[in-house]
mmCIF file of the N, C-alpha and C atoms, coordinates in Angstrom:
data_MODEL
# 
_entry.id   MODEL 
# 
loop_
_atom_site.group_PDB 
_atom_site.id 
_atom_site.type_symbol 
_atom_site.label_atom_id 
_atom_site.label_alt_id 
_atom_site.label_comp_id 
_atom_site.label_asym_id 
_atom_site.label_entity_id 
_atom_site.label_seq_id 
_atom_site.pdbx_PDB_ins_code 
_atom_site.Cartn_x 
_atom_site.Cartn_y 
_atom_site.Cartn_z 
_atom_site.occupancy 
_atom_site.B_iso_or_equiv 
_atom_site.pdbx_formal_charge 
_atom_site.auth_seq_id 
_atom_site.auth_comp_id 
_atom_site.auth_asym_id 
_atom_site.auth_atom_id 
_atom_site.pdbx_PDB_model_num 
ATOM 1   N N  . MET A 1 1  ? 88.485  82.704 106.124 1.00 0.00 ? 1  MET A N  1 
ATOM 2   C CA . MET A 1 1  ? 89.794  82.297 106.566 1.00 0.00 ? 1  MET A CA 1 
ATOM 3   C C  . MET A 1 1  ? 90.807  83.364 106.145 1.00 0.00 ? 1  MET A C  1 
ATOM 4   N N  . THR A 1 2  ? 91.624  83.786 107.071 1.00 0.00 ? 2  THR A N  1 
ATOM 5   C CA . THR A 1 2  ? 92.705  84.716 106.806 1.00 0.00 ? 2  THR A CA 1 
ATOM 6   C C  . THR A 1 2  ? 93.942  83.926 106.437 1.00 0.00 ? 2  THR A C  1 
ATOM 7   N N  . THR A 1 3  ? 94.646  84.362 105.409 1.00 0.00 ? 3  THR A N  1 
ATOM 8   C CA . THR A 1 3  ? 95.881  83.681 105.041 1.00 0.00 ? 3  THR A CA 1 
ATOM 9   C C  . THR A 1 3  ? 97.045  84.654 105.090 1.00 0.00 ? 3  THR A C  1 
ATOM 10  N N  . LYS A 1 4  ? 98.208  84.088 105.238 1.00 0.00 ? 4  LYS A N  1 
ATOM 11  C CA . LYS A 1 4  ? 99.444  84.857 105.249 1.00 0.00 ? 4  LYS A CA 1 
ATOM 12  C C  . LYS A 1 4  ? 100.315 84.322 104.122 1.00 0.00 ? 4  LYS A C  1 
ATOM 13  N N  . THR A 1 5  ? 101.000 85.217 103.436 1.00 0.00 ? 5  THR A N  1 
ATOM 14  C CA . THR A 1 5  ? 101.892 84.823 102.358 1.00 0.00 ? 5  THR A CA 1 
ATOM 15  C C  . THR A 1 5  ? 103.301 85.296 102.683 1.00 0.00 ? 5  THR A C  1 
ATOM 16  N N  . VAL A 1 6  ? 104.274 84.395 102.533 1.00 0.00 ? 6  VAL A N  1 
ATOM 17  C CA . VAL A 1 6  ? 105.679 84.737 102.758 1.00 0.00 ? 6  VAL A CA 1 
ATOM 18  C C  . VAL A 1 6  ? 106.511 84.230 101.582 1.00 0.00 ? 6  VAL A C  1 
ATOM 19  N N  . THR A 1 7  ? 107.581 84.922 101.304 1.00 0.00 ? 7  THR A N  1 
ATOM 20  C CA . THR A 1 7  ? 108.548 84.479 100.304 1.00 0.00 ? 7  THR A CA 1 
ATOM 21  C C  . THR A 1 7  ? 109.817 84.101 101.045 1.00 0.00 ? 7  THR A C  1 
ATOM 22  N N  . LEU A 1 8  ? 110.324 82.904 100.739 1.00 0.00 ? 8  LEU A N  1 
ATOM 23  C CA . LEU A 1 8  ? 111.492 82.371 101.425 1.00 0.00 ? 8  LEU A CA 1 
ATOM 24  C C  . LEU A 1 8  ? 112.614 82.086 100.437 1.00 0.00 ? 8  LEU A C  1 
ATOM 25  N N  . HIS A 1 9  ? 113.844 82.332 100.857 1.00 0.00 ? 9  HIS A N  1 
ATOM 26  C CA . HIS A 1 9  ? 115.022 82.026 100.058 1.00 0.00 ? 9  HIS A CA 1 
ATOM 27  C C  . HIS A 1 9  ? 115.511 80.636 100.461 1.00 0.00 ? 9  HIS A C  1 
ATOM 28  N N  . LEU A 1 10 ? 115.522 79.715 99.494  1.00 0.00 ? 10 LEU A N  1 
ATOM 29  C CA . LEU A 1 10 ? 115.925 78.336 99.747  1.00 0.00 ? 10 LEU A CA 1 
ATOM 30  C C  . LEU A 1 10 ? 117.142 78.014 98.884  1.00 0.00 ? 10 LEU A C  1 
ATOM 31  N N  . PRO A 1 11 ? 118.359 78.235 99.398  1.00 0.00 ? 11 PRO A N  1 
ATOM 32  C CA . PRO A 1 11 ? 119.560 78.034 98.589  1.00 0.00 ? 11 PRO A CA 1 
ATOM 33  C C  . PRO A 1 11 ? 119.769 76.597 98.103  1.00 0.00 ? 11 PRO A C  1 
ATOM 34  N N  . ALA A 1 12 ? 119.127 75.616 98.710  1.00 0.00 ? 12 ALA A N  1 
ATOM 35  C CA . ALA A 1 12 ? 119.317 74.218 98.320  1.00 0.00 ? 12 ALA A CA 1 
ATOM 36  C C  . ALA A 1 12 ? 118.524 73.843 97.063  1.00 0.00 ? 12 ALA A C  1 
ATOM 37  N N  . ILE A 1 13 ? 117.690 74.745 96.552  1.00 0.00 ? 13 ILE A N  1 
ATOM 38  C CA . ILE A 1 13 ? 116.923 74.461 95.340  1.00 0.00 ? 13 ILE A CA 1 
ATOM 39  C C  . ILE A 1 13 ? 117.854 74.554 94.134  1.00 0.00 ? 13 ILE A C  1 
ATOM 40  N N  . HIS A 1 14 ? 117.872 73.479 93.321  1.00 0.00 ? 14 HIS A N  1 
ATOM 41  C CA . HIS A 1 14 ? 118.732 73.464 92.139  1.00 0.00 ? 14 HIS A CA 1 
ATOM 42  C C  . HIS A 1 14 ? 117.991 73.136 90.853  1.00 0.00 ? 14 HIS A C  1 
ATOM 43  N N  . CYS A 1 15 ? 116.759 72.593 90.965  1.00 0.00 ? 15 CYS A N  1 
ATOM 44  C CA . CYS A 1 15 ? 116.057 72.146 89.759  1.00 0.00 ? 15 CYS A CA 1 
ATOM 45  C C  . CYS A 1 15 ? 114.551 72.086 90.019  1.00 0.00 ? 15 CYS A C  1 
ATOM 46  N N  . ASP A 1 16 ? 113.795 71.776 88.967  1.00 0.00 ? 16 ASP A N  1 
ATOM 47  C CA . ASP A 1 16 ? 112.352 71.655 89.107  1.00 0.00 ? 16 ASP A CA 1 
ATOM 48  C C  . ASP A 1 16 ? 111.966 70.498 90.029  1.00 0.00 ? 16 ASP A C  1 
ATOM 49  N N  . GLY A 1 17 ? 112.808 69.464 90.082  1.00 0.00 ? 17 GLY A N  1 
ATOM 50  C CA . GLY A 1 17 ? 112.554 68.358 91.010  1.00 0.00 ? 17 GLY A CA 1 
ATOM 51  C C  . GLY A 1 17 ? 112.595 68.839 92.454  1.00 0.00 ? 17 GLY A C  1 
ATOM 52  N N  . CYS A 1 18 ? 113.526 69.748 92.747  1.00 0.00 ? 18 CYS A N  1 
ATOM 53  C CA . CYS A 1 18 ? 113.605 70.332 94.092  1.00 0.00 ? 18 CYS A CA 1 
ATOM 54  C C  . CYS A 1 18 ? 112.315 71.100 94.403  1.00 0.00 ? 18 CYS A C  1 
ATOM 55  N N  . LEU A 1 19 ? 111.843 71.864 93.424  1.00 0.00 ? 19 LEU A N  1 
ATOM 56  C CA . LEU A 1 19 ? 110.603 72.616 93.639  1.00 0.00 ? 19 LEU A CA 1 
ATOM 57  C C  . LEU A 1 19 ? 109.434 71.669 93.908  1.00 0.00 ? 19 LEU A C  1 
ATOM 58  N N  . GLY A 1 20 ? 109.413 70.527 93.215  1.00 0.00 ? 20 GLY A N  1 
ATOM 59  C CA . GLY A 1 20 ? 108.362 69.537 93.461  1.00 0.00 ? 20 GLY A CA 1 
ATOM 60  C C  . GLY A 1 20 ? 108.441 68.981 94.868  1.00 0.00 ? 20 GLY A C  1 
ATOM 61  N N  . ALA A 1 21 ? 109.642 68.721 95.337  1.00 0.00 ? 21 ALA A N  1 
ATOM 62  C CA . ALA A 1 21 ? 109.819 68.222 96.709  1.00 0.00 ? 21 ALA A CA 1 
ATOM 63  C C  . ALA A 1 21 ? 109.385 69.278 97.720  1.00 0.00 ? 21 ALA A C  1 
ATOM 64  N N  . VAL A 1 22 ? 109.709 70.529 97.449  1.00 0.00 ? 22 VAL A N  1 
ATOM 65  C CA . VAL A 1 22 ? 109.290 71.618 98.339  1.00 0.00 ? 22 VAL A CA 1 
ATOM 66  C C  . VAL A 1 22 ? 107.763 71.720 98.348  1.00 0.00 ? 22 VAL A C  1 
ATOM 67  N N  . ARG A 1 23 ? 107.146 71.627 97.180  1.00 0.00 ? 23 ARG A N  1 
ATOM 68  C CA . ARG A 1 23 ? 105.671 71.683 97.087  1.00 0.00 ? 23 ARG A CA 1 
ATOM 69  C C  . ARG A 1 23 ? 105.043 70.572 97.929  1.00 0.00 ? 23 ARG A C  1 
ATOM 70  N N  . ARG A 1 24 ? 105.545 69.348 97.782  1.00 0.00 ? 24 ARG A N  1 
ATOM 71  C CA . ARG A 1 24 ? 104.988 68.217 98.552  1.00 0.00 ? 24 ARG A CA 1 
ATOM 72  C C  . ARG A 1 24 ? 105.189 68.418 100.047 1.00 0.00 ? 24 ARG A C  1 
ATOM 73  N N  . THR A 1 25 ? 106.344 68.936 100.432 1.00 0.00 ? 25 THR A N  1 
ATOM 74  C CA . THR A 1 25 ? 106.623 69.196 101.851 1.00 0.00 ? 25 THR A CA 1 
ATOM 75  C C  . THR A 1 25 ? 105.642 70.214 102.409 1.00 0.00 ? 25 THR A C  1 
ATOM 76  N N  . LEU A 1 26 ? 105.459 71.307 101.680 1.00 0.00 ? 26 LEU A N  1 
ATOM 77  C CA . LEU A 1 26 ? 104.563 72.362 102.157 1.00 0.00 ? 26 LEU A CA 1 
ATOM 78  C C  . LEU A 1 26 ? 103.128 71.878 102.243 1.00 0.00 ? 26 LEU A C  1 
ATOM 79  N N  . GLU A 1 27 ? 102.668 71.173 101.222 1.00 0.00 ? 27 GLU A N  1 
ATOM 80  C CA . GLU A 1 27 ? 101.300 70.664 101.236 1.00 0.00 ? 27 GLU A CA 1 
ATOM 81  C C  . GLU A 1 27 ? 101.106 69.657 102.366 1.00 0.00 ? 27 GLU A C  1 
ATOM 82  N N  . GLY A 1 28 ? 102.111 68.835 102.629 1.00 0.00 ? 28 GLY A N  1 
ATOM 83  C CA . GLY A 1 28 ? 102.040 67.884 103.729 1.00 0.00 ? 28 GLY A CA 1 
ATOM 84  C C  . GLY A 1 28 ? 101.968 68.565 105.088 1.00 0.00 ? 28 GLY A C  1 
ATOM 85  N N  . ALA A 1 29 ? 102.546 69.750 105.176 1.00 0.00 ? 29 ALA A N  1 
ATOM 86  C CA . ALA A 1 29 ? 102.535 70.503 106.431 1.00 0.00 ? 29 ALA A CA 1 
ATOM 87  C C  . ALA A 1 29 ? 101.262 71.331 106.587 1.00 0.00 ? 29 ALA A C  1 
ATOM 88  N N  . GLY A 1 30 ? 100.456 71.410 105.523 1.00 0.00 ? 30 GLY A N  1 
ATOM 89  C CA . GLY A 1 30 ? 99.215  72.182 105.595 1.00 0.00 ? 30 GLY A CA 1 
ATOM 90  C C  . GLY A 1 30 ? 99.324  73.577 105.000 1.00 0.00 ? 30 GLY A C  1 
ATOM 91  N N  . ALA A 1 31 ? 100.399 73.844 104.261 1.00 0.00 ? 31 ALA A N  1 
ATOM 92  C CA . ALA A 1 31 ? 100.588 75.139 103.606 1.00 0.00 ? 31 ALA A CA 1 
ATOM 93  C C  . ALA A 1 31 ? 100.386 74.956 102.104 1.00 0.00 ? 31 ALA A C  1 
ATOM 94  N N  . ALA A 1 32 ? 100.312 76.073 101.381 1.00 0.00 ? 32 ALA A N  1 
ATOM 95  C CA . ALA A 1 32 ? 100.153 76.028 99.933  1.00 0.00 ? 32 ALA A CA 1 
ATOM 96  C C  . ALA A 1 32 ? 101.381 76.627 99.254  1.00 0.00 ? 32 ALA A C  1 
ATOM 97  N N  . PHE A 1 33 ? 101.883 75.927 98.256  1.00 0.00 ? 33 PHE A N  1 
ATOM 98  C CA . PHE A 1 33 ? 102.987 76.407 97.426  1.00 0.00 ? 33 PHE A CA 1 
ATOM 99  C C  . PHE A 1 33 ? 102.370 77.335 96.387  1.00 0.00 ? 33 PHE A C  1 
ATOM 100 N N  . GLU A 1 34 ? 102.692 78.616 96.453  1.00 0.00 ? 34 GLU A N  1 
ATOM 101 C CA . GLU A 1 34 ? 102.134 79.577 95.506  1.00 0.00 ? 34 GLU A CA 1 
ATOM 102 C C  . GLU A 1 34 ? 102.975 79.660 94.239  1.00 0.00 ? 34 GLU A C  1 
ATOM 103 N N  . SER A 1 35 ? 104.286 79.797 94.406  1.00 0.00 ? 35 SER A N  1 
ATOM 104 C CA . SER A 1 35 ? 105.171 79.885 93.254  1.00 0.00 ? 35 SER A CA 1 
ATOM 105 C C  . SER A 1 35 ? 106.598 79.599 93.700  1.00 0.00 ? 35 SER A C  1 
ATOM 106 N N  . GLY A 1 36 ? 107.438 79.302 92.721  1.00 0.00 ? 36 GLY A N  1 
ATOM 107 C CA . GLY A 1 36 ? 108.841 79.065 93.012  1.00 0.00 ? 36 GLY A CA 1 
ATOM 108 C C  . GLY A 1 36 ? 109.685 79.395 91.804  1.00 0.00 ? 36 GLY A C  1 
ATOM 109 N N  . ASP A 1 37 ? 110.929 79.766 92.050  1.00 0.00 ? 37 ASP A N  1 
ATOM 110 C CA . ASP A 1 37 ? 111.839 80.115 90.979  1.00 0.00 ? 37 ASP A CA 1 
ATOM 111 C C  . ASP A 1 37 ? 113.214 79.520 91.284  1.00 0.00 ? 37 ASP A C  1 
ATOM 112 N N  . VAL A 1 38 ? 113.667 78.634 90.411  1.00 0.00 ? 38 VAL A N  1 
ATOM 113 C CA . VAL A 1 38 ? 114.951 77.968 90.618  1.00 0.00 ? 38 VAL A CA 1 
ATOM 114 C C  . VAL A 1 38 ? 116.096 78.974 90.535  1.00 0.00 ? 38 VAL A C  1 
ATOM 115 N N  . GLN A 1 39 ? 116.020 79.901 89.581  1.00 0.00 ? 39 GLN A N  1 
ATOM 116 C CA . GLN A 1 39 ? 117.114 80.847 89.381  1.00 0.00 ? 39 GLN A CA 1 
ATOM 117 C C  . GLN A 1 39 ? 117.340 81.732 90.610  1.00 0.00 ? 39 GLN A C  1 
ATOM 118 N N  . SER A 1 40 ? 116.270 82.274 91.185  1.00 0.00 ? 40 SER A N  1 
ATOM 119 C CA . SER A 1 40 ? 116.418 83.139 92.365  1.00 0.00 ? 40 SER A CA 1 
ATOM 120 C C  . SER A 1 40 ? 116.422 82.344 93.659  1.00 0.00 ? 40 SER A C  1 
ATOM 121 N N  . LYS A 1 41 ? 116.072 81.042 93.552  1.00 0.00 ? 41 LYS A N  1 
ATOM 122 C CA . LYS A 1 41 ? 116.016 80.147 94.715  1.00 0.00 ? 41 LYS A CA 1 
ATOM 123 C C  . LYS A 1 41 ? 115.015 80.647 95.768  1.00 0.00 ? 41 LYS A C  1 
ATOM 124 N N  . ARG A 1 42 ? 113.873 81.131 95.277  1.00 0.00 ? 42 ARG A N  1 
ATOM 125 C CA . ARG A 1 42 ? 112.829 81.643 96.164  1.00 0.00 ? 42 ARG A CA 1 
ATOM 126 C C  . ARG A 1 42 ? 111.508 80.920 95.917  1.00 0.00 ? 42 ARG A C  1 
ATOM 127 N N  . VAL A 1 43 ? 110.774 80.737 96.999  1.00 0.00 ? 43 VAL A N  1 
ATOM 128 C CA . VAL A 1 43 ? 109.421 80.196 96.910  1.00 0.00 ? 43 VAL A CA 1 
ATOM 129 C C  . VAL A 1 43 ? 108.481 81.107 97.691  1.00 0.00 ? 43 VAL A C  1 
ATOM 130 N N  . THR A 1 44 ? 107.262 81.179 97.203  1.00 0.00 ? 44 THR A N  1 
ATOM 131 C CA . THR A 1 44 ? 106.228 81.930 97.897  1.00 0.00 ? 44 THR A CA 1 
ATOM 132 C C  . THR A 1 44 ? 105.232 80.918 98.444  1.00 0.00 ? 44 THR A C  1 
ATOM 133 N N  . VAL A 1 45 ? 104.924 81.069 99.721  1.00 0.00 ? 45 VAL A N  1 
ATOM 134 C CA . VAL A 1 45 ? 104.108 80.108 100.458 1.00 0.00 ? 45 VAL A CA 1 
ATOM 135 C C  . VAL A 1 45 ? 102.917 80.841 101.072 1.00 0.00 ? 45 VAL A C  1 
ATOM 136 N N  . ARG A 1 46 ? 101.744 80.204 101.010 1.00 0.00 ? 46 ARG A N  1 
ATOM 137 C CA . ARG A 1 46 ? 100.541 80.747 101.655 1.00 0.00 ? 46 ARG A CA 1 
ATOM 138 C C  . ARG A 1 46 ? 100.074 79.749 102.714 1.00 0.00 ? 46 ARG A C  1 
ATOM 139 N N  . PHE A 1 47 ? 99.698  80.277 103.881 1.00 0.00 ? 47 PHE A N  1 
ATOM 140 C CA . PHE A 1 47 ? 99.219  79.405 104.960 1.00 0.00 ? 47 PHE A CA 1 
ATOM 141 C C  . PHE A 1 47 ? 98.239  80.146 105.848 1.00 0.00 ? 47 PHE A C  1 
ATOM 142 N N  . ASP A 1 48 ? 97.487  79.385 106.593 1.00 0.00 ? 48 ASP A N  1 
ATOM 143 C CA . ASP A 1 48 ? 96.517  79.927 107.556 1.00 0.00 ? 48 ASP A CA 1 
ATOM 144 C C  . ASP A 1 48 ? 97.240  80.112 108.889 1.00 0.00 ? 48 ASP A C  1 
ATOM 145 N N  . PRO A 1 49 ? 97.460  81.353 109.332 1.00 0.00 ? 49 PRO A N  1 
ATOM 146 C CA . PRO A 1 49 ? 98.200  81.572 110.575 1.00 0.00 ? 49 PRO A CA 1 
ATOM 147 C C  . PRO A 1 49 ? 97.465  81.081 111.832 1.00 0.00 ? 49 PRO A C  1 
ATOM 148 N N  . ASP A 1 50 ? 96.186  80.749 111.697 1.00 0.00 ? 50 ASP A N  1 
ATOM 149 C CA . ASP A 1 50 ? 95.463  80.164 112.827 1.00 0.00 ? 50 ASP A CA 1 
ATOM 150 C C  . ASP A 1 50 ? 95.800  78.680 112.988 1.00 0.00 ? 50 ASP A C  1 
ATOM 151 N N  . ARG A 1 51 ? 96.335  78.070 111.929 1.00 0.00 ? 51 ARG A N  1 
ATOM 152 C CA . ARG A 1 51 ? 96.687  76.647 111.963 1.00 0.00 ? 51 ARG A CA 1 
ATOM 153 C C  . ARG A 1 51 ? 98.189  76.404 111.975 1.00 0.00 ? 51 ARG A C  1 
ATOM 154 N N  . LEU A 1 52 ? 98.949  77.281 111.326 1.00 0.00 ? 52 LEU A N  1 
ATOM 155 C CA . LEU A 1 52 ? 100.400 77.126 111.204 1.00 0.00 ? 52 LEU A CA 1 
ATOM 156 C C  . LEU A 1 52 ? 101.082 78.456 111.485 1.00 0.00 ? 52 LEU A C  1 
ATOM 157 N N  . SER A 1 53 ? 102.278 78.378 112.008 1.00 0.00 ? 53 SER A N  1 
ATOM 158 C CA . SER A 1 53 ? 103.085 79.588 112.166 1.00 0.00 ? 53 SER A CA 1 
ATOM 159 C C  . SER A 1 53 ? 104.162 79.578 111.076 1.00 0.00 ? 53 SER A C  1 
ATOM 160 N N  . ARG A 1 54 ? 104.800 80.701 110.902 1.00 0.00 ? 54 ARG A N  1 
ATOM 161 C CA . ARG A 1 54 ? 105.926 80.769 109.967 1.00 0.00 ? 54 ARG A CA 1 
ATOM 162 C C  . ARG A 1 54 ? 106.992 79.763 110.388 1.00 0.00 ? 54 ARG A C  1 
ATOM 163 N N  . GLU A 1 55 ? 107.190 79.618 111.693 1.00 0.00 ? 55 GLU A N  1 
ATOM 164 C CA . GLU A 1 55 ? 108.180 78.669 112.212 1.00 0.00 ? 55 GLU A CA 1 
ATOM 165 C C  . GLU A 1 55 ? 107.818 77.230 111.861 1.00 0.00 ? 55 GLU A C  1 
ATOM 166 N N  . ASP A 1 56 ? 106.519 76.904 111.828 1.00 0.00 ? 56 ASP A N  1 
ATOM 167 C CA . ASP A 1 56 ? 106.088 75.562 111.416 1.00 0.00 ? 56 ASP A CA 1 
ATOM 168 C C  . ASP A 1 56 ? 106.484 75.301 109.961 1.00 0.00 ? 56 ASP A C  1 
ATOM 169 N N  . VAL A 1 57 ? 106.263 76.303 109.113 1.00 0.00 ? 57 VAL A N  1 
ATOM 170 C CA . VAL A 1 57 ? 106.601 76.182 107.699 1.00 0.00 ? 57 VAL A CA 1 
ATOM 171 C C  . VAL A 1 57 ? 108.117 76.017 107.544 1.00 0.00 ? 57 VAL A C  1 
ATOM 172 N N  . VAL A 1 58 ? 108.875 76.861 108.211 1.00 0.00 ? 58 VAL A N  1 
ATOM 173 C CA . VAL A 1 58 ? 110.338 76.795 108.154 1.00 0.00 ? 58 VAL A CA 1 
ATOM 174 C C  . VAL A 1 58 ? 110.830 75.436 108.663 1.00 0.00 ? 58 VAL A C  1 
ATOM 175 N N  . GLY A 1 59 ? 110.268 74.961 109.765 1.00 0.00 ? 59 GLY A N  1 
ATOM 176 C CA . GLY A 1 59 ? 110.666 73.669 110.330 1.00 0.00 ? 59 GLY A CA 1 
ATOM 177 C C  . GLY A 1 59 ? 110.424 72.518 109.365 1.00 0.00 ? 59 GLY A C  1 
ATOM 178 N N  . ALA A 1 60 ? 109.291 72.534 108.681 1.00 0.00 ? 60 ALA A N  1 
ATOM 179 C CA . ALA A 1 60 ? 108.996 71.477 107.703 1.00 0.00 ? 60 ALA A CA 1 
ATOM 180 C C  . ALA A 1 60 ? 110.020 71.503 106.567 1.00 0.00 ? 60 ALA A C  1 
ATOM 181 N N  . LEU A 1 61 ? 110.364 72.692 106.107 1.00 0.00 ? 61 LEU A N  1 
ATOM 182 C CA . LEU A 1 61 ? 111.354 72.811 105.038 1.00 0.00 ? 61 LEU A CA 1 
ATOM 183 C C  . LEU A 1 61 ? 112.736 72.364 105.512 1.00 0.00 ? 61 LEU A C  1 
ATOM 184 N N  . GLU A 1 62 ? 113.099 72.729 106.722 1.00 0.00 ? 62 GLU A N  1 
ATOM 185 C CA . GLU A 1 62 ? 114.395 72.309 107.273 1.00 0.00 ? 62 GLU A CA 1 
ATOM 186 C C  . GLU A 1 62 ? 114.487 70.789 107.351 1.00 0.00 ? 62 GLU A C  1 
ATOM 187 N N  . ARG A 1 63 ? 113.427 70.154 107.849 1.00 0.00 ? 63 ARG A N  1 
ATOM 188 C CA . ARG A 1 63 ? 113.425 68.696 107.985 1.00 0.00 ? 63 ARG A CA 1 
ATOM 189 C C  . ARG A 1 63 ? 113.502 67.994 106.627 1.00 0.00 ? 63 ARG A C  1 
ATOM 190 N N  . SER A 1 64 ? 113.031 68.649 105.586 1.00 0.00 ? 64 SER A N  1 
ATOM 191 C CA . SER A 1 64 ? 113.047 68.025 104.255 1.00 0.00 ? 64 SER A CA 1 
ATOM 192 C C  . SER A 1 64 ? 114.336 68.305 103.483 1.00 0.00 ? 64 SER A C  1 
ATOM 193 N N  . GLY A 1 65 ? 115.255 69.059 104.081 1.00 0.00 ? 65 GLY A N  1 
ATOM 194 C CA . GLY A 1 65 ? 116.531 69.331 103.432 1.00 0.00 ? 65 GLY A CA 1 
ATOM 195 C C  . GLY A 1 65 ? 116.590 70.630 102.653 1.00 0.00 ? 65 GLY A C  1 
ATOM 196 N N  . PHE A 1 66 ? 115.593 71.490 102.825 1.00 0.00 ? 66 PHE A N  1 
ATOM 197 C CA . PHE A 1 66 ? 115.550 72.781 102.142 1.00 0.00 ? 66 PHE A CA 1 
ATOM 198 C C  . PHE A 1 66 ? 115.416 73.916 103.145 1.00 0.00 ? 66 PHE A C  1 
ATOM 199 N N  . PRO A 1 67 ? 116.427 74.092 103.993 1.00 0.00 ? 67 PRO A N  1 
ATOM 200 C CA . PRO A 1 67 ? 116.313 75.140 105.029 1.00 0.00 ? 67 PRO A CA 1 
ATOM 201 C C  . PRO A 1 67 ? 116.338 76.541 104.422 1.00 0.00 ? 67 PRO A C  1 
ATOM 202 N N  . PRO A 1 68 ? 115.387 77.373 104.822 1.00 0.00 ? 68 PRO A N  1 
ATOM 203 C CA . PRO A 1 68 ? 115.386 78.762 104.368 1.00 0.00 ? 68 PRO A CA 1 
ATOM 204 C C  . PRO A 1 68 ? 116.577 79.518 104.948 1.00 0.00 ? 68 PRO A C  1 
ATOM 205 N N  . GLU A 1 69 ? 117.085 80.430 104.158 1.00 0.00 ? 69 GLU A N  1 
ATOM 206 C CA . GLU A 1 69 ? 118.178 81.293 104.593 1.00 0.00 ? 69 GLU A CA 1 
ATOM 207 C C  . GLU A 1 69 ? 117.598 82.684 104.826 1.00 0.00 ? 69 GLU A C  1 
ATOM 208 N N  . ALA A 1 70 ? 118.086 83.341 105.855 1.00 0.00 ? 70 ALA A N  1 
ATOM 209 C CA . ALA A 1 70 ? 117.607 84.687 106.173 1.00 0.00 ? 70 ALA A CA 1 
ATOM 210 C C  . ALA A 1 70 ? 117.951 85.640 105.036 1.00 0.00 ? 70 ALA A C  1 
ATOM 211 N N  . GLU A 1 71 ? 117.011 86.477 104.701 1.00 0.00 ? 71 GLU A N  1 
ATOM 212 C CA . GLU A 1 71 ? 117.241 87.531 103.706 1.00 0.00 ? 71 GLU A CA 1 
ATOM 213 C C  . GLU A 1 71 ? 117.963 88.682 104.358 1.00 0.00 ? 71 GLU A C  1 
ATOM 214 N N  . GLU A 1 72 ? 118.860 89.318 103.628 1.00 0.00 ? 72 GLU A N  1 
ATOM 215 C CA . GLU A 1 72 ? 119.576 90.470 104.179 1.00 0.00 ? 72 GLU A CA 1 
ATOM 216 C C  . GLU A 1 72 ? 119.095 91.747 103.571 1.00 0.00 ? 72 GLU A C  1 
# 
């Protein structure tokens, strides 16, 4: 299985509880939560691109209240 890893900036993350909610959202969508950092508001996500697209991952996060912000 080939996997893809992306790091996303999630400005709505404020605490470890937020990271837990993000982890549950990602796992429910079929992705894996690799790591997260409250201070930088970033999470690293791993997923199988044959089953999910980056847009699927982003959509799941948006629906859960943690929309990713574009990196500049």
